N, C-alpha and C positions, 0 to 999 in steps of 0.2 A: 439687759445691762435697767437698771433699775431707771424711773421718770424719761424713758426713750425706747424707743424703734431700732432693736436689731439690722442695722443692713445687709443681707445676705449678698457680697459679691459674687459674680458669680467665675467660677475660675474658668481660666482659658484653658482648654487642653492642643495641646500643637499637634496641627494635622500629623497624622502617620503616614511614614512617606510610602511610595508606592511599592519600594521592595518588600518584604515580609521575611522574615526572620523565623531563625529553629538554634538555638542553639549558638547565636553570634552571627548566622551564617544567613547574607542576603538569600532570596530568592529573585530572578528575573525572568515574567513575563515575558519578557522578548525574547527570551532564549529557549521558552516554552519547557519551562522549570515548575512545575505544576507538582509536587511533594506527595502521598498518600498519604494521611495522616490518622484514618479509621485503623482499629487498629485489629478492627472484626472483618474487614472489609480485604486485608492481606490476606489475614485466613480464609477469605473464600477463595480467594485466586489460589492461592498456595494449594487448597484440598482441589480446586476444578482442577488443577497441572498436575496430574497426578507426576508424580514425581518419584522418579525410584530412589534407593538408599547409594545405586552405582551410576546416580547420573551426576553426567557434566553440566551443569546449566549455563545458558549462556544471559546475563541480567544487561540489559541497554538505560543507560540513562539513571544509576542506579541514586542516584544523591546522597543521601548522608542517611541509608543505609535499613533502614525499616523493612522494605521487603526482603534486601540481600539476608537481616540478621534471619527469616523465619526461611529462608531460600538454604543458609548454610543445616541450620536444621535440620530439613528435610531429605537430601543431596550431599552427592558424596561430596561436590567441589563448586564452586562459584567463579564463574570473569566475569569481572563486571566492568566495561566500556565506559568511561567518560571524557566527559569534552571539558569540564568545569576541574581547575585545577583546585580551586578551594576543595569542591567535594572529594576529590582525592582522597587529599591530606587529613579530611575525613572521616572516610572510610577507613581511612587506615589510622585515625586516635582510635575509633570507635571501638577496632578489632583486634587491635593489638594487646599484645599477652594473655589472650582466651584463646582458648584450643582454636576453636575455628580462623585462628589468623593465617595457619599454613596451610587452609581450606579455601583462602581467599585469591583469587590472581584482580587484580587491579594493572585492567591497560588504559591510559591514557592517549584519548585523541579522539580526532571525526571516525564515529564507525562507521562512516558512509565512506571515510577514505583506510580504513584496517582492514587489514588481511585478517579474517578469523580464525580462529583456530578449531581445532573439533569439539565437538560439544553435542549433547544429544537431547536439550530439551532448550528452548529459548521463553524464557518469562519476565516481561517489562512493562514499564512504567514508560512510553518514550515520548518526546518532543516531538507534538506531533506534525509541527513542518515538517517532519522527513518522514511522513505516512510512506506516500508510496513507493519512493527508493529503494526504503529500508525494506519493505516487502521481497519487494525483487531480487534487493542483492540477498535476502535469506532463501532465498524460495533457487537461487541461484546458486547458492552453498554445496560443495563438495568436499565430506561426502555427505550424503544427506542426512539429512535432523531426523527424529521422533515427529514433534509436533512444535509450534510456540504459542504462547498464551501471551498473548498484547493488549495492551490498552490502548484503545483508538478516540478519537475525536467520534461521538455517535455518526452522526452524519456519513462520515468518512466507512465507517464498521457495516451502518448499512447499506452503502455502494459493493461492497463488497460480498455480502454475503446476500445481496436480490436475486433475485430470480428470475426467469422470463415471461415480462407483462407487467412488472413490481414497478411503479411509478424510476426507483433509483437504480435499479438495471441498467446498467450503460459499458464502455470499454472498459472501466478497469474490474468491473466484473466478471465479465469472460475474461480479461485474460489473467485473473488471478488463480480462477476456478479453473482455468484448463491446467494448471500446473498447480492446484492445492482445492482438498476437501475445507470448505470453508465453513463457519457453524458458531452462532451467537451464543456467549455461555450469559455470560449478564447487563444490566444496564449500570451505571453508575455515577451517582450527583454530583454538580458540582461541586457541593460543600463537602464532600468526602478529602479535597484537596484543599493544598495548603500553597500559595495564593491560591482560589476559589480560579478557574479558567471563565470563557464565559458561555458558553457549551455545558452542556451533558457527555460520556462518553462509555464506551462500551469494552467488553472486554472479547475479546474472539478467538477463536484457536484453528490457527491455517497448521492443516496437515500435509507432507508436499504426496503427490502422489509416486508412485514408486509398485515398477523403471518409471519415469519419467518420457509425457509426452513427445512420440516421434515426429516435429511440426519442427521448419525452420523457422526459427524465432522473429528473425525481420520480415519474411514471407507475409507471417500470420501479423503481426503486427501492424502491416500496411494493409493487410486485407481490414481488421477488424475495425481500421480506424478512418475508411473509406463508407464500410458501413452503419457506422456510425457520426456521421457529415450531421446526416439530422436523421436520429432515431427514430423520430415520429412520421417520416417522407416512408416510402415502399421503395424498394433497393430498385423496380424500374427506372422511377423519377432520377435515382441516385444515382443511378450508372449512367445515364442520359443527361448527366450537367457535361458539358464541355470542357472543363477540366479535367476531371476525370476521366473522359475515357481519351483526353492529348495523352494522358499522363501514360495512361497504360497503353499505349497504342504507342509512347516511344520503348518504355517496357520494353513489350512484341517485339517490335523493331530490330533493337538491341542485339534480347537473343539471339533473330532469327538472324542477326550479323556470327554473333558468335558460336553460333553452332555450324553454322555454316563453314566456319579457320578452325574450331576444335569440338571434344565433346564437350561442352562445360553442361553443367549436373546441377542442379535442382534439391538432389537427394535431403532427407536432415539430416545435419551435424548435429552433435554435442556443439551447440554456441551458448555465447552469451546472451538468458535471457533477462539482464537485468537493466538494458535498457528501459525496458516495458512496462516501468517505474515510471515512464516521462509522463506524467499527468499533473495535473490542475485542481486535482480535487482538495488537499490538503496544503495550500499553500501559506494557513493560520488558521486561528483558534476560532473563526467563524464560521460560518454555514457559506455555503458556495452558493450560485443557485445552478450550476449543469453544464457553464456555459464549455467546459472542461473539454468534453463531448462532443465538440465542435470544431470545424477547423474551416479558415477562412475559404472561400469556392467562387465562382463566378459562373451563379446561375445560367442557366441557358442552357437549348440543345443545341445539337452537331448541325454540321448544316445537311440542309430537305432534303437533299439524297444519302439516303440512309449507304454509310459506306460497308466496305464489307469486314470490313476489323467491327466494328458495331454490332454488325448482325450476329459473328463471333458473339459478344459481349449477352446479346440480348438473351440470344438460344440457350447458353449455360442460362440464364435466369429463368427461362420459362419452362426449364424442370423442376418438377414436382410445385407449379405455380407457387416460387422463387419471388418471381417478379412483381406480386405483387402482397408480399409483406412486407411485414416493418421489420428492423433490426432489432430494435425493441423483445418482440415473437421469437427470437429465434435459440431455440437449445443449441451446450455445447455440440452436440452431434450435429446440427443441421448445419452450424459455419464450419465444423471438422471436411464436412461432407461438400458444401459448395466451394469451400473451396479447393479440393481435392478436384472436382470439376473444371473450375475456371487451369487449374495447373493444365489438367490432361487437355486443354485447348488450348495450350500456352501460351495463355494470359496468367503473368506475374505481377508482384506487388511490390518487388524489392529492385 
């Protein structure tokens, strides 16, 4: 204006809400809703999935359908399991009246509580809070599927693929790799999502082993839990812990009593392995400190006079020098062999 300075007013910008929007739908971080927004990344995931035109595809947490659309283009049918009724309506609206609509089946519900139908391949960007129980629910699914291509929190993904000697090698690594071949496909930055999570992600391929290993699931999990109480201590020191010996001796005496009254058997059966997903690695989007690999025990040796049972336990461990080794260095084959040796000695873990 003439004769004076124009006073610039600061435009107050309203603070953006905590939830992010797409097409009028808000996404809630607390529910693990992080939608893939990068179309090139979506294409890469579908390409790496190796989908056949005859495949029935299971998608978990489809959100607004960005990945769903590409899956419908690649396969025969998509079964999408979605908990949020708003997303279910959005999916139906998006594909209504298109040639794809009759090849999309939407199931509204909690995938962990839903009986899953037959599918050939699973491709999903899942809520990270359910990573562990979902992994083992899928591995327990019958008939077995060809493979699963899943987006996980990067820390969790690295645990899945970790090998003996790796820092992140843990009970989750051992349990998963017993039932599946697991490989890392690609790293995904947090900015590829809306809203962005706090950590990076990774896409992992999980291929169930066929036939499934003939291992008693409860027995295996009990054994691995003990081995990873303190994964950086030797097995000799772990199996000398008073509480561990007491637990095993109690099992031993119980089974001895059962055998004397009936022909009890610990042969492998077609058991539910979904319980193996009872881990703490994936409770939030934050990186954890690995405390889920440990359980509270009372440190300390057993009575000074070595009991007959303790001698039996240590005798098994001294084979092949297992006594001096750490569980973090054991291969899958060594765990299986050691468990079989314990069982042959009448020592059980469930």
